[in-house]
N, C-alpha and C positions, 0 to 999 in steps of 0.2 A: 110101575112107571117111574122113571127118573125125572128130576127137575133140571131143566136146561135154561141157561141164559143165552140171549142172542143179540146180535147187532145186524140190522138189515136196512135197506134203502127202499123208500117208497117211490112211486112213479114221478114224483116231483123232485127226486134226488135227495130228500131229507133223510138223515140217518135217524133211525128209531132203535130203541133198546127195550128189552122186556124179558119175561120169563114164562116158560110153558112146561107142562108135564107131558112127555112123550116117551114111547118105548126106547128110541135110539135117535142119534143125530140126524139120520136120513129122514126119519119121520118128522123131525122139527123142520127140516128144509122143505119137505112137501107141504107141511102145514102153512109155513110162511108164504110159499108160492101161491097157495090157494087164497091167501088173504091179500094177494097183490103186492107182496114184498119180495125184495131180492135179498136172499141170505148173504151175509158177509162173513160172520163168525158165529159159531155155536160153541158154548162152553158148558161143561158139566163139572162142577166143583172147581178144582185147580187145573183140570185138563181142558185144553182148547182144541176144538175141531174146526179149523178154518175151512171155508169153502173155496178158498183160492188154491192154486196149485202148490205142490210141495215146495218148489223153489221159493214161492212167495212167503210161505210160513217160515222158512229158514231166514229169509231176508228180514222179516219182522224182528226176529230174535237178535240179529246183529246190527240192526239199524241204529241203536243208541250209541254204538261204539264207533261207527263210521260217519265221517262228515262229508267227504267228497263223494259225489255220485259216480258210479261206475257200472260195469256190466251187469252186476246183480240187481242194481236199481232199475236199469233199463228192462231187464227181464221181468221184474216185479211190476213195473208200470205197464208193460205190454200185455202180460197175461191177465191182469186185472181189468184193463181197459177192454180187451177182447171179451172177457166174461160179461162185463156190464153191457156192451153193445149186443151180445148174443141174447141177453135177457130182454131186449127191446127198448132200452133207454136211448134217447137221442144223444148224439156225440157231446154236445155242450153239457147236458145233464150228467152224463157219465163222467166227464172230466171234473164236474163239480163234486160228484159223490166221492171221487178218489181222494179228495183232500182229507177225508177221514181215515184213509188207509195208509197213506205215505207218512213215514216217520223220519226219513233222512232229511235234514234241513235243506241241503242244497237241492235235492230232488223235489222238495216241496216248492221251492222257488221256481224251478224249471216248470213244474206242473202249472203253477199259477200263471206264469208268462204264456205258456201254451194255451191255457184256458182263456186268458184275456184276448189272445189273437183269434181263437175260434169263435168266442162270443162276439167279437167285432166283425165277423163275416169271413175271416180267412179260412182257407182249407187247412186240414190237419197237417198235410205234407208241408205246406208253406210255414206253418208254425214250428214244425219240427226242424225245418231247414235252418232256423235261427239258432238251433243248438246242434248243428251238424257234427261238431267235435265230439259230443257225447253220444249221439245216435248213429252217426256214420252215413255214408252215401247209400249203402245197401238198404238200410232201414227207411230212409226218406224216399228212395225210388220205389220200393215195394209198396209203401203206403200210398204214394201218388198213383201207382198203377191200380191199387185197390179202389181208390176213389173214382178213377176214370171208368173202371169196370163195374162199379156199384157193389163191390164185395169187400168192403173195408173190414168187417168183422172177421171174415174168413182169412184175409191176408194177415191181420193181426194175430190170429190163432196160429197161422203158419210161421209167422215171425217168432212168436213165443216158443214154438216147437223147435225152430232152427236155433234160437239162442240157448235153449235148454240142452239140446244135443251137443252144441259146441261147448257148453260149460261142462257137461258130463265127460266128453272126450278129453278136454283139456285137463280136467280133474283126474281122470284115470291115468293120463300120462305123467302128470306131476306126482301123483301118489305113488306110482310105480318107481319113480326116480328118487323119492325121499329116502327109502330104506338103504339103497346102495350108497347114497351120498353120506348118510349118517354113519354107516359102517366104514366107509373110507376115511371119514373125519376121525372116528375113534381109532382106526388103525394108525393114522399119522400121529395123533396125540400120544397114543400108547408107546410107539417107537421113540418119539421125542422124549417122553418122560423116562423111559428105560435108559436111553443113551445119555441124557443130560443129568439125571439125578441118581439112578441106580448104579450104573456102571462106574462112575467116578468114586463110589464108596469102596470099591475093591482096588483102587489104584495104589493105596498105601500097602496093601497086601502083596501086590505084584511089583512094587517099586524096585526091589533088589534082584529081580529075576532076569531082567535084560533079555538077551537073545534066547535064554532058556525057555521062555514062555512059548507055548504053541503059536503058530502063525495066526489061526483064527482069533485067539485071545488078543494078540497084539493089534490086529485090525479093529476089533470091537472096541478095545481101550482107546485107540487113536480116534475112532469116531466119537466115542464118549467125550474125550477131551475137547474135540472140535465143537461138539454141540454145547458143552458146558461153558466154553470160553467165547464162542462166537454165535451162540444160539440167538441172542438178542439182535444181532445184526441180520440174521435170517428172518426174524419176525418183522424187523423194520423194512427189509427188502420186500416181503410179502405185502405189507401195508402200502409201500410205495407203488408196487406193481398194480395193486387194486385201485389206487387213486388214479394212476395213469390210464388204466383200462376204462374206468368210468368216464374219463375225459374224451377218449378217442373211440369208444365202442360205437357211437352213433355216426361216425364218418362213413360215407357210402363205400369207400374202398375197403375199410376195415370190416364193415358188416358183410360185404361180399365174400371176402377171404374167410371170415369166421364161419359164415353159413355154408360155404363150399366145403370147408374142413369138417363141419358137423355132419354133413351128409356122408362123408367117407368113414365115419366111426362105425365099428361093428355094432350091430343091434340098434344102438341109438340112432344111427343114420337112417336105418330102415323105418324106425318109428316116426322120425321127423318127416321123412318123405311121404309115408302113408298118411300121416296127420294132415300135412299141407294139401295134398291132392284131395283128401276127403273134404276139407273146408271149401276148396274151390268147386268141387263137383256139387256139393250140397247147396252152396250159395247160388251157383248158376242155375241148377235145377229149380230151386225155389223162386228165383227171379223170373225165369221163363214161365213157370206155372202160374205166376201172379200177373202175367201179361206184359212184362217188361220186354221190349224188343231185344233181340240177341246182340245187335251191335252196341247196344247201350249196357246190356247185362254183363258182357265179357269184361270190359275194363273194371267194373265194380267188383266182379268176382276175383280178378287178378289182384286187385288191391287188398283183398282179404288175406292173401297169402303172405305170411310173415317172413319166410325164408327168401332172401334176396336172390339167391342163385336160381331157385325154382321160379320166382317171379320174373326174372330176366329171361329164363327159357320160354316162358309163356308170353313174352312180349309181342311175338309175331302172330299170335292167335287172332287178335282183333283185326289186323290188316288182312289176314288170309280169309276170314269169314266175310269181310266187306267186299273182297274181290270175287266172292261166290264159291270159294273152296269149302267143302263140307267141314263141319266142326270136328268130326272124327279124324279127318286127314290132318288138319292143322294141329290137333292135340297129339297125334301120333308122331309128328315131326319134332315135337318138343322132347320126346324121350322120357317124359315124366309120368306117363300112364302105362300100366301093364297092358299087354296085348289083349288079355281077357276083357279089360275095361273098354278098350278101343272097339273090339268086336261087338260088345253090348251096345255101345253108342251108335255104331253103324246100323244095327237092327232097329234101334229107336228112331233113327233118321228115316229109315225106309218105311216104318209104320206110323210116322208122325207123332211119336211119343218120346222125343228127345229128353224132355224135362223129367218124365217118369224114370227113364233109364239112367239119367244122371243121379237121381236120388237113390236108385238101386245100387249104382256104383259107389256112392257115398256109404250106404249101409254095408256093402261088401267090404269096403276099406275099413269101416269101423270094426268089423269082426276081425279083419287082418291085423289091425293095430292091437287089439286085445290079445290075439294069439302070439304076435311078436313079443309083446310085453311079458306074457306068461313064459314064453320060451326063453326070453332073455333073462328073466329073474331066476329061472331054474339053473342058468349057467353062471350069472354074475355073482349071486350070493355065495355059492360054494367056492368060487374062484377067489373072492375077497377074503372069505374066512380062511381058506387054505393059505393064501398069501400072507395074511396077518399071522397065522399060526407058524408058518415057516420062518418068517422074520424074527418073531419073538423066540421061537425055539432055537434058532441059530445063535441069537445073542446069549440065551441062557446056557446053551451047550458050550459056547466059547468061554463063558465065565467058569463053568464047571471044569472044563479042561485045564484052565489056569489054576484053579484050586487044587486039582489032582496033581498038577506039576509041582506046586508048592509043597504039598504033603510028601511027594516022592523025594524031593531034594532034602526035606527035613529029616527023613528017615536015615 
Protein backbone atom coordinates (compact mmCIF):
# COMPACT_ATOMS: atom_id res chain seq x y z
CA UNK A 1 0.00 0.00 0.00
CA UNK A 2 1.04 3.56 -0.68
CA UNK A 3 0.75 6.51 1.66
CA UNK A 4 -1.53 9.34 0.53
CA UNK A 5 -2.14 12.81 1.88
CA UNK A 6 -5.61 14.26 1.45
CA UNK A 7 -7.70 17.40 1.81
CA UNK A 8 -11.43 16.98 2.37
CA UNK A 9 -14.49 18.84 3.64
CA UNK A 10 -16.76 17.60 6.41
CA UNK A 11 -20.51 18.14 6.58
CA UNK A 12 -20.05 21.44 8.39
CA UNK A 13 -17.89 22.73 5.54
CA UNK A 14 -14.64 22.62 7.52
CA UNK A 15 -11.51 21.66 5.57
CA UNK A 16 -9.61 18.75 7.10
CA UNK A 17 -6.24 17.29 6.13
CA UNK A 18 -4.65 13.98 6.90
CA UNK A 19 -2.79 10.93 5.69
CA UNK A 20 -3.86 7.34 5.05
CA UNK A 21 -2.47 4.13 3.56
CA UNK A 22 -4.54 2.83 0.64
CA UNK A 23 -3.88 0.85 -2.56
CA UNK A 24 -4.71 3.76 -4.91
CA UNK A 25 -6.28 7.26 -5.00
CA UNK A 26 -9.77 5.87 -5.72
CA UNK A 27 -9.56 3.76 -2.58
CA UNK A 28 -8.64 6.90 -0.62
CA UNK A 29 -11.72 8.68 -1.96
CA UNK A 30 -13.98 5.75 -1.06
CA UNK A 31 -12.47 5.63 2.42
CA UNK A 32 -13.06 9.36 2.95
CA UNK A 33 -16.67 9.13 1.77
CA UNK A 34 -17.34 6.29 4.21
CA UNK A 35 -16.02 8.58 6.93
CA UNK A 36 -18.50 11.27 5.89
CA UNK A 37 -15.89 13.48 4.21
CA UNK A 38 -15.93 15.04 0.76
CA UNK A 39 -12.56 14.47 -1.00
CA UNK A 40 -11.05 17.62 -2.47
CA UNK A 41 -7.47 16.55 -3.25
CA UNK A 42 -5.45 13.36 -2.87
CA UNK A 43 -1.65 13.53 -3.03
CA UNK A 44 0.95 10.77 -3.26
CA UNK A 45 4.44 12.19 -2.73
CA UNK A 46 4.88 15.05 -5.21
CA UNK A 47 2.02 13.92 -7.47
CA UNK A 48 -1.41 15.35 -6.83
CA UNK A 49 -4.59 13.61 -7.88
CA UNK A 50 -7.36 16.15 -7.48
CA UNK A 51 -11.00 15.10 -7.41
CA UNK A 52 -12.05 18.19 -9.28
CA UNK A 53 -12.39 18.04 -13.09
CA UNK A 54 -9.35 18.30 -15.37
CA UNK A 55 -10.03 21.94 -16.22
CA UNK A 56 -9.99 22.75 -12.51
CA UNK A 57 -6.60 21.16 -11.98
CA UNK A 58 -5.18 23.21 -14.84
CA UNK A 59 -6.71 26.26 -13.31
CA UNK A 60 -4.93 25.63 -9.98
CA UNK A 61 -1.53 25.58 -11.64
CA UNK A 62 -2.01 28.85 -13.42
CA UNK A 63 -3.88 30.74 -10.74
CA UNK A 64 -0.76 32.27 -9.20
CA UNK A 65 0.10 33.94 -12.48
CA UNK A 66 -3.30 35.40 -13.29
CA UNK A 67 -4.95 38.17 -11.34
CA UNK A 68 -8.06 39.04 -13.33
CA UNK A 69 -10.92 36.57 -13.18
CA UNK A 70 -11.90 35.11 -16.54
CA UNK A 71 -13.54 32.17 -18.29
CA UNK A 72 -11.22 29.60 -16.70
CA UNK A 73 -12.05 30.90 -13.23
CA UNK A 74 -15.77 30.69 -13.96
CA UNK A 75 -15.34 27.10 -15.16
CA UNK A 76 -13.35 26.24 -12.03
CA UNK A 77 -15.98 27.85 -9.80
CA UNK A 78 -18.87 26.12 -11.58
CA UNK A 79 -17.44 22.60 -11.71
CA UNK A 80 -16.43 22.64 -8.05
CA UNK A 81 -19.69 24.15 -6.82
CA UNK A 82 -21.61 21.51 -8.78
CA UNK A 83 -19.42 18.77 -7.23
CA UNK A 84 -20.02 20.06 -3.70
CA UNK A 85 -23.79 20.34 -4.20
CA UNK A 86 -23.96 16.81 -5.65
CA UNK A 87 -22.22 15.55 -2.52
CA UNK A 88 -25.14 16.80 -0.43
CA UNK A 89 -23.73 20.03 1.03
CA UNK A 90 -26.19 22.95 1.35
CA UNK A 91 -25.48 25.90 -0.96
CA UNK A 92 -24.14 28.21 1.76
CA UNK A 93 -21.84 25.49 3.12
CA UNK A 94 -20.64 24.63 -0.38
CA UNK A 95 -19.82 28.28 -1.04
CA UNK A 96 -17.95 28.44 2.27
CA UNK A 97 -15.95 25.29 1.48
CA UNK A 98 -14.87 26.79 -1.85
CA UNK A 99 -12.82 29.47 -0.13
CA UNK A 100 -10.15 26.81 0.37
CA UNK A 101 -10.15 25.90 -3.33
CA UNK A 102 -9.99 29.23 -5.15
CA UNK A 103 -6.55 30.80 -5.53
CA UNK A 104 -7.22 33.68 -7.92
CA UNK A 105 -7.45 36.82 -5.73
CA UNK A 106 -10.16 38.49 -7.78
CA UNK A 107 -12.24 35.31 -7.93
CA UNK A 108 -11.83 34.91 -4.17
CA UNK A 109 -13.37 38.36 -3.75
CA UNK A 110 -16.22 37.49 -6.10
CA UNK A 111 -16.87 34.23 -4.22
CA UNK A 112 -16.91 36.04 -0.89
CA UNK A 113 -19.43 38.60 -2.15
CA UNK A 114 -21.67 35.85 -3.57
CA UNK A 115 -21.35 33.90 -0.31
CA UNK A 116 -22.38 36.92 1.75
CA UNK A 117 -25.46 37.47 -0.43
CA UNK A 118 -26.47 33.80 -0.25
CA UNK A 119 -25.91 33.66 3.51
CA UNK A 120 -28.07 36.78 3.82
CA UNK A 121 -31.00 35.01 2.15
CA UNK A 122 -30.57 35.96 -1.52
CA UNK A 123 -30.84 33.35 -4.24
CA UNK A 124 -27.68 32.26 -6.03
CA UNK A 125 -28.94 33.72 -9.33
CA UNK A 126 -29.51 37.13 -7.70
CA UNK A 127 -26.03 37.01 -6.16
CA UNK A 128 -24.53 36.07 -9.54
CA UNK A 129 -26.45 38.88 -11.24
CA UNK A 130 -24.30 41.36 -9.29
CA UNK A 131 -21.35 39.99 -11.29
CA UNK A 132 -23.11 39.69 -14.64
CA UNK A 133 -20.08 41.06 -16.48
CA UNK A 134 -18.06 38.04 -15.36
CA UNK A 135 -20.69 35.29 -15.53
CA UNK A 136 -22.94 36.58 -18.33
CA UNK A 137 -26.70 36.43 -18.94
CA UNK A 138 -26.54 32.80 -20.05
CA UNK A 139 -25.07 31.71 -16.74
CA UNK A 140 -27.42 33.77 -14.57
CA UNK A 141 -30.56 32.68 -16.42
CA UNK A 142 -29.64 29.00 -16.35
CA UNK A 143 -28.99 29.15 -12.61
CA UNK A 144 -32.31 30.95 -12.08
CA UNK A 145 -34.12 28.28 -14.10
CA UNK A 146 -32.38 25.57 -12.06
CA UNK A 147 -33.50 27.20 -8.82
CA UNK A 148 -37.10 27.43 -10.00
CA UNK A 149 -37.07 23.78 -11.08
CA UNK A 150 -35.29 22.50 -7.98
CA UNK A 151 -32.37 21.10 -9.99
CA UNK A 152 -29.60 23.57 -9.25
CA UNK A 153 -26.81 20.97 -9.04
CA UNK A 154 -27.82 19.43 -12.39
CA UNK A 155 -27.90 22.85 -14.05
CA UNK A 156 -24.48 23.73 -12.67
CA UNK A 157 -23.15 20.42 -13.97
CA UNK A 158 -24.62 21.21 -17.41
CA UNK A 159 -23.11 24.70 -17.23
CA UNK A 160 -19.69 23.28 -16.40
CA UNK A 161 -19.99 20.90 -19.34
CA UNK A 162 -21.08 23.75 -21.61
CA UNK A 163 -18.18 25.95 -20.52
CA UNK A 164 -15.71 23.08 -20.89
CA UNK A 165 -16.92 22.22 -24.40
CA UNK A 166 -16.75 25.88 -25.42
CA UNK A 167 -13.20 26.09 -24.03
CA UNK A 168 -12.13 22.94 -25.87
CA UNK A 169 -13.65 24.09 -29.16
CA UNK A 170 -12.09 27.55 -28.85
CA UNK A 171 -8.73 26.02 -27.94
CA UNK A 172 -8.81 23.64 -30.89
CA UNK A 173 -9.50 26.49 -33.31
CA UNK A 174 -6.78 28.71 -31.80
CA UNK A 175 -4.26 25.86 -31.70
CA UNK A 176 -4.95 25.06 -35.33
CA UNK A 177 -4.27 28.67 -36.33
CA UNK A 178 -1.06 29.10 -34.32
CA UNK A 179 1.20 27.04 -36.59
CA UNK A 180 0.17 28.72 -39.87
CA UNK A 181 0.51 32.13 -38.20
CA UNK A 182 4.02 31.32 -36.97
CA UNK A 183 4.96 29.91 -40.37
CA UNK A 184 3.67 33.04 -42.11
CA UNK A 185 5.58 35.28 -39.68
CA UNK A 186 8.80 33.32 -40.25
CA UNK A 187 8.28 33.62 -44.01
CA UNK A 188 7.87 37.40 -43.86
CA UNK A 189 10.86 37.85 -41.55
CA UNK A 190 13.05 35.55 -43.67
CA UNK A 191 12.25 37.44 -46.88
CA UNK A 192 12.80 40.77 -45.13
CA UNK A 193 16.23 39.67 -43.84
CA UNK A 194 17.24 38.32 -47.24
CA UNK A 195 16.24 41.47 -49.08
CA UNK A 196 17.38 43.94 -46.45
CA UNK A 197 20.69 42.42 -45.34
CA UNK A 198 21.85 39.63 -47.66
CA UNK A 199 21.07 41.03 -51.12
CA UNK A 200 22.77 44.43 -50.46
CA UNK A 201 26.03 42.54 -49.77
CA UNK A 202 26.20 41.69 -53.48
CA UNK A 203 25.48 45.22 -54.66
CA UNK A 204 29.20 46.13 -54.89
CA UNK A 205 29.78 43.02 -57.00
CA UNK A 206 27.05 44.01 -59.44
CA UNK A 207 27.76 47.77 -59.38
CA UNK A 208 29.52 47.95 -62.75
CA UNK A 209 27.29 45.47 -64.58
CA UNK A 210 24.46 47.87 -65.37
CA UNK A 211 22.07 46.52 -68.03
CA UNK A 212 24.25 43.44 -68.46
CA UNK A 213 22.76 41.99 -65.31
CA UNK A 214 19.91 39.53 -65.90
CA UNK A 215 16.44 41.03 -65.36
CA UNK A 216 15.61 38.83 -62.31
CA UNK A 217 18.84 39.97 -60.63
CA UNK A 218 18.09 43.64 -61.29
CA UNK A 219 14.59 43.24 -59.83
CA UNK A 220 15.84 41.49 -56.69
CA UNK A 221 18.64 44.06 -56.20
CA UNK A 222 16.10 46.89 -56.55
CA UNK A 223 13.87 45.28 -53.95
CA UNK A 224 16.86 44.79 -51.67
CA UNK A 225 17.82 48.48 -52.01
CA UNK A 226 14.25 49.50 -51.21
CA UNK A 227 14.03 47.31 -48.11
CA UNK A 228 17.49 48.38 -46.88
CA UNK A 229 16.73 52.09 -47.36
CA UNK A 230 13.04 52.29 -46.53
CA UNK A 231 12.48 49.19 -44.40
CA UNK A 232 12.27 51.25 -41.23
CA UNK A 233 9.44 53.26 -42.78
CA UNK A 234 7.62 50.01 -43.49
CA UNK A 235 7.98 48.95 -39.86
CA UNK A 236 6.69 52.33 -38.69
CA UNK A 237 3.77 52.02 -41.07
CA UNK A 238 2.91 48.58 -39.66
CA UNK A 239 3.04 49.93 -36.09
CA UNK A 240 0.87 52.89 -37.12
CA UNK A 241 -1.70 50.62 -38.77
CA UNK A 242 -1.79 48.37 -35.70
CA UNK A 243 -2.42 51.37 -33.42
CA UNK A 244 -5.17 52.68 -35.70
CA UNK A 245 -6.76 49.22 -35.91
CA UNK A 246 -6.81 48.87 -32.12
CA UNK A 247 -8.64 52.18 -31.91
CA UNK A 248 -11.32 51.48 -34.52
CA UNK A 249 -11.79 47.69 -34.37
CA UNK A 250 -14.62 47.88 -31.82
CA UNK A 251 -16.72 50.29 -33.86
CA UNK A 252 -19.93 48.51 -34.96
CA UNK A 253 -19.51 49.27 -38.66
CA UNK A 254 -15.85 48.18 -38.62
CA UNK A 255 -16.65 44.95 -36.78
CA UNK A 256 -19.47 44.18 -39.19
CA UNK A 257 -17.24 44.63 -42.25
CA UNK A 258 -14.41 42.65 -40.67
CA UNK A 259 -16.67 39.77 -39.62
CA UNK A 260 -18.31 39.66 -43.05
CA UNK A 261 -14.87 39.56 -44.68
CA UNK A 262 -13.68 36.80 -42.32
CA UNK A 263 -16.59 34.59 -43.35
CA UNK A 264 -15.53 34.89 -47.00
CA UNK A 265 -12.03 33.56 -46.33
CA UNK A 266 -11.34 30.07 -47.67
CA UNK A 267 -11.19 27.43 -44.92
CA UNK A 268 -11.04 29.99 -42.08
CA UNK A 269 -14.46 31.35 -43.02
CA UNK A 270 -15.99 27.88 -42.79
CA UNK A 271 -14.33 27.27 -39.42
CA UNK A 272 -15.70 30.55 -38.03
CA UNK A 273 -19.18 29.87 -39.41
CA UNK A 274 -19.31 26.34 -37.95
CA UNK A 275 -17.88 27.53 -34.64
CA UNK A 276 -20.42 30.32 -34.19
CA UNK A 277 -23.44 28.18 -35.12
CA UNK A 278 -22.16 25.50 -32.74
CA UNK A 279 -22.01 28.01 -29.88
CA UNK A 280 -25.55 29.19 -30.66
CA UNK A 281 -27.04 25.68 -30.92
CA UNK A 282 -25.34 24.39 -27.77
CA UNK A 283 -26.32 27.45 -25.74
CA UNK A 284 -29.94 27.39 -26.88
CA UNK A 285 -30.23 23.63 -26.34
CA UNK A 286 -28.74 23.89 -22.84
CA UNK A 287 -31.05 26.79 -21.90
CA UNK A 288 -34.15 24.98 -23.15
CA UNK A 289 -33.11 21.80 -21.36
CA UNK A 290 -32.71 23.80 -18.14
CA UNK A 291 -36.26 25.11 -18.35
CA UNK A 292 -35.63 28.61 -19.70
CA UNK A 293 -38.56 29.70 -21.96
CA UNK A 294 -37.63 29.81 -25.63
CA UNK A 295 -38.53 33.49 -26.10
CA UNK A 296 -36.08 34.29 -23.31
CA UNK A 297 -33.45 31.77 -24.36
CA UNK A 298 -33.10 32.93 -27.99
CA UNK A 299 -31.81 36.50 -27.28
CA UNK A 300 -29.31 35.10 -24.76
CA UNK A 301 -28.11 32.53 -27.29
CA UNK A 302 -27.80 35.13 -30.05
CA UNK A 303 -25.68 37.30 -27.75
CA UNK A 304 -23.17 34.45 -27.33
CA UNK A 305 -22.41 34.65 -31.08
CA UNK A 306 -19.29 36.78 -31.53
CA UNK A 307 -19.41 37.26 -35.32
CA UNK A 308 -21.56 40.36 -35.90
CA UNK A 309 -22.62 39.31 -39.40
CA UNK A 310 -24.02 36.00 -38.14
CA UNK A 311 -25.51 37.73 -35.11
CA UNK A 312 -27.32 40.22 -37.34
CA UNK A 313 -28.61 37.40 -39.56
CA UNK A 314 -30.14 35.77 -36.48
CA UNK A 315 -31.71 39.01 -35.29
CA UNK A 316 -35.16 38.07 -36.59
CA UNK A 317 -35.29 34.63 -34.99
CA UNK A 318 -36.71 35.94 -31.72
CA UNK A 319 -39.51 37.92 -33.39
CA UNK A 320 -40.40 34.98 -35.62
CA UNK A 321 -40.72 32.58 -32.70
CA UNK A 322 -42.78 35.12 -30.73
CA UNK A 323 -45.21 35.24 -33.65
CA UNK A 324 -45.62 31.48 -33.56
CA UNK A 325 -43.27 30.52 -36.40
CA UNK A 326 -41.41 27.25 -35.68
CA UNK A 327 -37.79 27.68 -34.68
CA UNK A 328 -36.60 25.52 -37.59
CA UNK A 329 -38.28 27.84 -40.11
CA UNK A 330 -36.87 31.02 -38.59
CA UNK A 331 -33.36 29.54 -38.47
CA UNK A 332 -33.68 28.34 -42.07
CA UNK A 333 -34.42 31.93 -43.18
CA UNK A 334 -31.16 33.14 -41.68
CA UNK A 335 -29.13 30.98 -44.07
CA UNK A 336 -26.65 30.31 -41.27
CA UNK A 337 -27.52 26.64 -40.67
CA UNK A 338 -26.96 23.72 -43.01
CA UNK A 339 -29.99 21.95 -44.42
CA UNK A 340 -29.17 18.80 -42.44
CA UNK A 341 -29.27 20.79 -39.18
CA UNK A 342 -32.63 22.34 -40.11
CA UNK A 343 -34.11 18.93 -40.88
CA UNK A 344 -32.82 17.55 -37.57
CA UNK A 345 -34.43 20.46 -35.72
CA UNK A 346 -37.75 19.87 -37.50
CA UNK A 347 -37.72 16.28 -36.30
CA UNK A 348 -36.96 17.51 -32.78
CA UNK A 349 -39.92 19.91 -32.89
CA UNK A 350 -42.26 17.17 -34.09
CA UNK A 351 -41.16 14.82 -31.30
CA UNK A 352 -40.97 17.49 -28.58
CA UNK A 353 -37.18 17.12 -28.23
CA UNK A 354 -35.93 20.39 -29.68
CA UNK A 355 -33.33 20.90 -26.93
CA UNK A 356 -31.83 17.43 -27.47
CA UNK A 357 -31.71 17.96 -31.22
CA UNK A 358 -29.99 21.34 -30.81
CA UNK A 359 -27.31 19.68 -28.69
CA UNK A 360 -26.96 16.97 -31.35
CA UNK A 361 -26.53 19.69 -33.98
CA UNK A 362 -23.82 21.28 -31.81
CA UNK A 363 -22.01 17.95 -31.51
CA UNK A 364 -22.30 17.41 -35.26
CA UNK A 365 -20.87 20.87 -35.91
CA UNK A 366 -18.08 20.15 -33.42
CA UNK A 367 -17.03 17.21 -35.55
CA UNK A 368 -17.36 19.31 -38.71
CA UNK A 369 -15.10 22.01 -37.24
CA UNK A 370 -12.45 19.42 -36.42
CA UNK A 371 -12.67 17.97 -39.93
CA UNK A 372 -12.47 21.40 -41.58
CA UNK A 373 -9.44 22.28 -39.43
CA UNK A 374 -7.68 19.03 -40.33
CA UNK A 375 -8.49 19.47 -44.01
CA UNK A 376 -7.39 23.08 -43.92
CA UNK A 377 -4.11 22.30 -42.20
CA UNK A 378 -3.27 19.67 -44.82
CA UNK A 379 -3.67 22.38 -47.46
CA UNK A 380 -2.33 25.50 -45.73
CA UNK A 381 0.93 24.06 -44.39
CA UNK A 382 2.30 22.83 -47.74
CA UNK A 383 1.05 25.99 -49.48
CA UNK A 384 2.92 28.22 -47.01
CA UNK A 385 6.04 26.07 -47.13
CA UNK A 386 5.94 25.96 -50.93
CA UNK A 387 5.36 29.72 -51.12
CA UNK A 388 8.26 30.46 -48.77
CA UNK A 389 10.51 28.07 -50.67
CA UNK A 390 9.54 29.64 -54.00
CA UNK A 391 10.24 33.19 -52.82
CA UNK A 392 13.58 32.35 -51.20
CA UNK A 393 14.53 30.14 -54.15
CA UNK A 394 13.73 32.96 -56.58
CA UNK A 395 15.91 35.40 -54.65
CA UNK A 396 18.83 32.96 -54.46
CA UNK A 397 18.47 32.04 -58.14
CA UNK A 398 18.50 35.72 -59.13
CA UNK A 399 21.70 36.28 -57.13
CA UNK A 400 23.34 33.21 -58.69
CA UNK A 401 22.39 34.40 -62.18
CA UNK A 402 24.06 37.72 -61.41
CA UNK A 403 27.22 36.01 -60.14
CA UNK A 404 27.36 33.82 -63.27
CA UNK A 405 27.01 36.92 -65.44
CA UNK A 406 29.91 38.60 -63.63
CA UNK A 407 32.08 35.52 -64.15
CA UNK A 408 31.13 35.35 -67.84
CA UNK A 409 32.10 38.97 -68.44
CA UNK A 410 35.34 38.52 -66.51
CA UNK A 411 36.46 35.65 -68.75
